[in-house]
N, C-alpha and C positions, 0 to 999 in steps of 0.2 A: 504494500500500499505505499502510495506517494504521501509525503509529509503534508498534514494540513496547513492551508494558509492563515495568517493571523485574521481575526475577524472583529468586527465593531458591533457592538450590541446596543441597539436603541430601543430595547423592548419593553413592554409593560413592566416585567419582571427583570430588574436590573441584572441579577445573576444568571438569567439564562444563557447557556452557551450552546452553540450547534457550529460545527467546524466543517468546512469542504476542502478537499484537496484541488489542487492545480488542475487535474484530470477532471474532477467533477465541475470545476468552472468552466473550464474550456467547454466541455459538452453541452452545460445548459447555454453557454452563449451560442454554440452550434445550433443546438435545437430553437433556440429563439429567434435566430437569423432565418431559419427554414420554415416556421410555423407563423402563418398570417395571424392566428389567434392569439400569439403571444405578445403581439405589438403592444408596447406600452404597460406590460404586466411583469409580475415578478415571480420568481420560482416559490411555490408552496410545498412544504413539507409536513406531510401529516401522518398520523396513524390512524388505522381503522380495523376494527375487527374482521378476523378471516385468516386465511393461510393454514399451514400446517399445525402452528404453535400458538393461535388464538388470536394474535395481533399481526397486521402487515403494515409496512410501509407504503406512501403513496405520494406521487410527485405529480404537480401539474402547475400550470401558469394561472395566475389569478390576480385579482385586485385585492390591494392592502383593506383590511378592515380595522376599526379603531381598537379592537381588544387585542389585534395581532403583536407577536413578538416579531420584532424586525432585526434581522442580523444583515450585516453587511461583510460578504467574503469576497475578497479582491474587488472586482468592479461589478458585482452582481447583488441584487437584494434577494434574502431569503425571508420568507414569510412563515410562521408557524402559529398556529390557533393555541389559545390558552387550555385545551383541553388535552392536545398533544406534547405541549411543551415538557412537562414533567418526565413524559416517557421518554423524550428525545434529548433530554439534558446532558450535555457532554458528549453526545454522539459525533462521528466524523462520517460524512457523505464522501464516497469516493466513487470513481466510474471504472469499472472492471471489464476487461475483454480477455476471455479465455474460451476453452473448448467447451465450456457450458454455454457459451453465449455471451451477450454484453447487456449491462445495465447497470443502475445505480446499486452500490453495495454501503451498508450501515455497518459501522462498528459502532455499537451502542454498550457502554460501560454498565447501564442500567438493566439490560436484559439477562433475565437469570438462565434461559437458554434460547436457541435458535434453531430452525431446522436446516438441512443440508443445501438447500436452495438458497440459503442467506436472504431471502425476502420476507420471512416471517419470524416472530419470536414471542417470548412471553416473560 
């Protein structure tokens, strides 16, 4: 995993931390440039029920809401809703390409276990 870049936190919860590696930032910018629906929006990282282990990570482009935690990583803005923030605290998002495929991977110190696909946790 590449080293996470320093982040600036302008969240509602001043102690919230979410890191993105350089590869993840580059991929977000690549997606944003290719997706017309991403224009003027920020990356939202969120937790939803499902997956093999109970929760799974989600990624989408979205507008900022007043209650969002807002983190600046490199030159992108990342949004995290208040319900997802406790489960993402201190996590690092990376972009992985290997023989299993390509996608965002989350190294989450708060997860008690995760499945082999790396997309879900509990």
